[in-house]
N, C-alpha and C positions, 0 to 999 in steps of 0.2 A: 137785842141786837149786839152780835159779837164782832168789833173791829178787828179781830185777830182772825179774819176769814180765809186766810190762806197760808202757806208755808212761807212766805215772805213777809210775815207780820202785818197781814192785812191791809187795807187802804186808808185813805182820807175820808171821813165824813164831816161835811161843812152844812151849814144852813145856807138858803139861798139869800141874797143881800136884802131881799123883802123881808124874810124870816127873821132874819139876825138883828134887823132894826126893831123888831117887834118882840123880840125876845128879852124883855127888859123888866120881866116880872110881873107886869101889871096887865098882862093879856090874859085871856079865858083860855087860850089855846095852850096844849102841851107841845114844846118845841124839843123835847128829848133831852136837850141840854141844860145845863143850869143857867138861870138868868145872868145875862152879860157874856156869855160863852157863844162862839159860834162854831167852833171845830173841835174834832176828836181824832185823836191818832195814837198808834202803839207807843208804849213806853221805849221802844228801840230807839226813837228819836230824840233822846234826852238833851241834845244841845239845845233844842228849842225853849227850854227851862232857862236858859242865860239870857233868852232875849227880854224878858220882863213883860211879855205877852202871853205866857204860857204857865199852868200850874199843872202839878201832878195831882192826879183824882185823888191819890191817897192822901196828900197833906189836906185835902178838902174833905177828907172823910167820907169819900165817894167811890174809894176803889173796888169794891165789889159789884157796884152799879156798872162801872165803866172799865171792869177788868184791869184796873191798874194803869189805864192809859192816862194820855196827857190832853188835857182841856187848855183850848186858846181863845183869847178874845179878838184875835185876828182871823182872817181867812186863811186857810192853806192851799198850797198848790203843790204838785208833784213836778220834781226836776229829774229827768232821765238822760243817761248817756249810754247809748248803745255802743257795745265794744264788739271786736273781733279779735280772734287769735289770741286771747287770754286763757290762761289757765288758773293763774293766781294774781293778786295786785289789789293795790288799795288807791283810793282817790283821797288825797289830801284837801281839807275845805277849811277856808277862814270865812268868819262872818263879822263884819264890821259894820260900824255906822258909816251910812253913806255921805253924810256932811261932814263929819270930822275925820273919818278914816280910823277913829279908834276901833281897835280889835275888841270883841266881846268874846270869841271862842274859837278854837281851832280844834279839829279832830280828824280821824280818819274813817274810811267809808269802805267797807270790805267788797270784792266783786261779787255779784249773785251770778252764778254759773247755774244754769239749766241744761243747755246743750252747747256745741262748739257755736251753733248759728244763734242761739239765744243767750246773751249775757250781757252784762252791764252794772252801772251803777245808778242808785236810786236815791233821792233826798225828797224829805217833807220840807217846804220853805214857805217862808211868809212873804208874799209879792208886794210890791209897792215900793215907795222910793226912801224908806226909812234904813234898810240893811243893804248892804253889798255883800255879795258871795263871790270868793275867789276860789277856783278849782285848779289842781294840778295833779299831775300822777304822782304818787309816791314813789318813785323808782330811779331818782337821782338824777334824772333827765328832765322829766315833768310835763313836758309838752304833750296836749292831747291831739292825735292825728287828725288831719283834715277831714278825712272820711269817716269819722265816727260821728254818730247821729246825735245832736243834742235836742232834747225835747221838752219843753216848759208848757204847762198848763193843758188846757183843752180847748179846741176849736170849736166844740158846741156849745161850751159856756161863753165863750168869747162872742159867738153869734146872739146868745142871749141875753148876756148882761154887759157885753163890751170887753175889748181885749184887755188883759190884765198886764201890768208892767214887772220887769225884774231888772235891778242891778247887777250885772252878772262879769265877772272877768274870768277868762279861761286862757290858761297858759296856752301859747301855741296857735291860738284863735282869735280872730277879729270879731268881738261881739257890739262894737259899738258902745254908746253911753247906755242904752236901754235895749232890752230885749222883750218883745212883746209876744202874747199867747195865740197870736194869728199868723206866727210865722210860719214858713216855708214846712208843708207836711207831705210833700210829694215822695216822701219815702215809703209810704203804706203801701203794701203790695197785697191786694184783696185776694189774691188767689195762692198766696203762700202761707204754710202752716204756722210760721211764725211773723207773719205781717211783713217781712222784709225779703227782697231778693237782690240780686247783685246791681240792679239798678237805683238802689236805695241808698247804698253809700256815698256819703258827701252832700247829703241833702239835709235839712233841718235848721234849727237856729244857728246863729254865728257863721252863716255862708251868705254868698252873694246871691242867692235865690229869692225872689220876690215872696211877700207874704201871700197867705191865701186869701183869695175872695171873700168878703163878708157875705153872709146869707141873712136874710130877714127872716126873724122866728114870730108866728102868729101866737098870740098869747089867746088862749081858750078861758074865757072870764068864767065858764059852768065848770 
C-alpha cells in the first residue's frame, strides 16, 4: 500500500469503526495498521503530531513499512476549501482544545493549484469534539469569501456510519457551533470535468443551505 498515491501527497487511509474496535492486537485478522491505530496519512500533515493522537511511523521504527507516514489512534477526515481566482496564497490554521481554548499549534497551508478552475486548500483533521480548527486567509485581511466552497468529510461514510462532527471557525463565515459531514453538497456538478460549475459556488458547509438527505445503507452480511 502506498499512501503517497498522487502528486498531492496521497490520501487518508482509515479503518472502519468496526475494524478499528477490533484492531487491538488480539484479533486473528490483519488490519494493516499497528494495534491501536486506525488511520494513516502522509508525513506532510506533521501538525497532527501536536495533537497527542498521532505518531510518526519513523518514531515507531515502522517508517519503511508506512513510507514515513503518520499513524493516528483517532479517525481522520478531510477538510477542503475550493477557491477561485487565486494564483498564490496560504491558509492560516490554528488548532486548539475545544473545551479550554488552549492553542496547540498554528501553521500555514499552501494553495494547491491545478488549474484556474481547480484549486484550493486541503487539511487532514481529527473530527469530533476535542479540537477546534480556526481558519483564515494569510493575506492581511483574512476573510474567506462567501462563495468559496467548504467541504468536510464524506457523505457516503455519513450514510453508512452516521454524520461526523467538526468544531470549526472560519473567518468571514458563519459555521455555527458544529459542522456535520452531511452538510450541503449541492455544489457537485456531475457533468463538469472539475465537478464544479458556475452554480456550485456559495454551496457547501457554513452556508444557509440545508444538509443532504440521509440514505439508508444496506449491510451485506456475506
